[in-house]
C-alpha positions, 0 to 999 in steps of 0.5 A, a space after each residue: 714248281 718248275 725250275 725254269 729249264 726245259 729240254 724238249 723244245 721243238 726246233 726245225 732241222 733240215 730233215 723236217 724232224 724236231 730236235 730238242 733245243 734246251 731253254 731256260 724260260 723262267 728266271 726263278 728257282 735255280 735260275 733266279 740269279 738271271 733276274 733283274 730282281 736278284 739282289 747282287 750289289 753293283 756299281 753304276 756311274 759311281 753309285 752302288 745299287 742293290 740290284 739291276 732293278 734298283 739301278 734301272 728304275 733309278 736311272 729313269 728319275 730326272 732329279 737326284 732326290 727321286 733317284 736316291 729314293 729309288 736307289 735306296 728302296 728296300 726291295 727290287 719290287 719297291 724300286 720298280 713301283 717307284 720307277 713306274 711312278 716317275 715321268 720318263 725322260 724324253 730320250 728313255 726309249 732310245 737309251 733303255 736297252 744300252 742302259 740295261 746292257 751296261 747294268 747286266 755287264 756290271 752285275 756279271 763282274 761278280 765272279 760267282 754270278 759270272 760262273 753261274 751265267 757261264 754254266 748255262 752254256 749255250 742254252 737259250 735264255 728267255 725272260 718268260 713272264 705272266 705280267 705281259 712284259 713283251 719288251 724285256 721278255 716273253 708272255 704267252 709265247 710273244 715278246 722281244 725278249 731283250 733281257 734274254 738277248 742281253 744276258 746271252 750277249 753277256 754270256 758270249 762276252 764272258 766266254 770270249 774273255 775266258 778264252 783269252 786268259 
């Protein structure tokens, strides 16, 4: 079973030679804490959620009852399944990235998770997947990797905060 960390990833350099660029391309095993499915309590708009996935999926709901059903789902997988069944708000596509930023920021207020994120140093974070999610991650070498980008943004923000202390 792979840990998700791969050191030799060819990166072009000026001389034309390849240089290893480390990458974490699976948010499982030692790097499971990077996943939205990682159960780490967080608060968003006055409500507590079991995971980022719970919060993200619940925010799709247009009514309070559905929101609460998703928020209280037994697992992140159940929350995702319930969230996929709701009709998306008209403005969902324009606000989902900012929502994910907010949720990831909340998640990494946890000191242990923050320390783990900072310990990834400057390694590229890629939400590699096999379920064809090419918006939040990368599947079969293609994708926008928005979750990876947001995690790296959060890591940089945390580093800046640490430097100010």
